[in-house]
Structure formats: structure tokens, C-alpha cells
N, C-alpha and C positions, 0 to 999 in steps of 0.2 A: 555527582552523577550528571551525565550529559542528558540534555532534553531531546527526546526523540520526536520526530515529526508525526509519528502515528501514536494514537492512544490505544485503549483497549479495543479489541476487535469484536464487533457485534455478531451474534450468532444469527445470521440471516438465512433465508431460504436460498440455497445455492443453485447455480446453474452450471452446466458443464462447458468448459472452454479448454481447448488444447493449445498449449503454448510451448514452444521450444526455447529453452534458455541455454546460453553458453555455460560451461562448467564453472568458471569463476563467478558469474552472476548467481548461479544456484548456491554456491558455497556462501556468498555474501548474504543471500536471502535466508539461508538456514541460520547463519550467525545472527542476523537481525532478529529472527524469530526467537532465538534463545535469549538475547538481550531484552527484547520486548516482554517476554514471559517473566523474566526477573524483575524488570522495572514496574510492571503492572500487577505482579503478584498472581497472575493467571497461570493455569497449567500450560505446558508447552503448546504453542500455537503451530498448527500445520503451516509450513512456509507458503504453501499455495494460497492460503487464506489471506496472506498479506498483499497479494498482487492487486486485487480490486481496491482496497483502501489506499494503496500507494498511488494507483492511477487516479483515483478520485482526488486525492490530495494534490497531485501534480496538476491536474486540470483546474482545480479550484484556485491554485496559486499562480497560474500562468497568466500574467497580465496581458500579454499579446493576444492570447486566445480570447480572453474576456473582452478586450477592446474590439476584436474582429467580430465576435459573437454579437455584441451590442450593436455594432454598425450594420450587421446583416439583418437584424431584427427591426430596424427602423425603416 
């Protein structure tokens, strides 16, 4: 089994955000949600709920952003 970058999705209080996605990206997001559900043993995850954790993960692992953020805080 492949190791996914996301783990189980926490059931947090949602906020509403409107995002337009190209068709191929939406299909990939739906496929990712299906694989994540199988890997974590959770029921099917709404693909829209993946967007926030993916963005959080992206920001947390972006070294350039972290470096710039640290330098701007000093």
C-alpha cells in the first residue's frame, strides 16, 4: 500500500468557501477521497473536506514559505 500524505480527516466545524476546480482536478480529488476512505477505514469522505487538510499540509511542508515567514517575524 502507498503512504498517503493525508491521514484521517477530523470532523471540525466547517466554514463555507466557494472554489472552482477544473474537471481533471475534481476527478483526482474524488479518487483521492475514495482511496483515503479505504486506507483509513472511514466511510467515504466528501472530496470537498480534503481541500483544507491538503492546503494545511502543503503550507506546513513548504520550506520556502516557512523561511520567509520566520524572516518576516524577526
